[in-house]
C-alpha positions, 0 to 999 in steps of 0.5 A: 455517435458518441466517442469511446467512454473510459471504462473501469471497474472502479470508475464511472465518469458519466454524469459526474462533472466535467472531465475530458476523457483523454485527460482521465486516460492520460492521468491513469496511464501516467499513474501506471508508469509511476507504479512501474517505476516504484516497482523497480525501486522495490525490485532493486531493494529485494535484489540487494536484500537477497545478496545480504541476507546471510551477512549477519556479521555476528549480529542477530539474524532473521531466525532470531528476530523475525516474529511470524505471528506478528507478520502474519497478523500484519498480512491479514490486516493489509489484505482486509484493507484491500478488500474494504477499499475494493468495496469502497470502489464498488460503492463509489460506482453504484451508490450515489450516497457518499455515506457507505463510501466514507465509512469504507474509506475510514475503515481502510484508514483504520486498518492501514494505521493498525498495520503501521502500529504492528510494524512499528512495534516489531521495529521497536522490539528489534531495536531493543534486541540491539538489532539496528541497521548499523550492526550488519549488512542484513539489518541495514538492507532489511531496514531499507526494504521493509520501512520503505514499504511502511512509508508508502503505507503512511503516504497511502493513509495520508492520501485517504485523509485527503480524499475524505476531505475532497469527498466532503467538499466536492462529493463524488465528482469525476475528478474525485472518482479519478483520484480514488481510482489512482489511490486504489491502484496504489493501495492494492500495489502496496498489498502485492509488495507486502505479500512479496515481503512476507514471503521472501523476507519473513517466511524464508528468513524464519523457516529457511 
């Protein structure tokens, strides 16, 4: 009788090289703990933002500075990147060829960079309007919350680059698959956080 096998929609370790199942389970569990701690950081930033959203102190406020069209495009880009990463995860599990996996990861990377480009353009526009973090409590907290998410997306893009190098060197062995699983959890987590930012910060700020 064989022992329990680690099962996940994004992961199939059978025949993928040597990796102890308890090591894989511990790694995934530990990464979930990291994501929960990161969620607490964002929850704190959202809470502080809620207390400061009206503290404009004569500086530009949400209705004057937020561009819903740009934020909506950023949302579509990030949602599409989650779709492409999900397709990459399915390809990793069912297709032995790395060609489709690499192509989908590259597409995800391009979408992530496009998202960052739109976001940086939004920040540049706000700075040109003199809506800088030192002007008010609202702007200070806004530039603490939204760019923190952007830094996470940047880290995710760099992580994709690392995974592309690992795939080129090792193929899709068990450890590479496990690392891709963790990256997938991280990327989808960023998608969820952005939906919260779009809803709480941009929609409420512009329409409230």
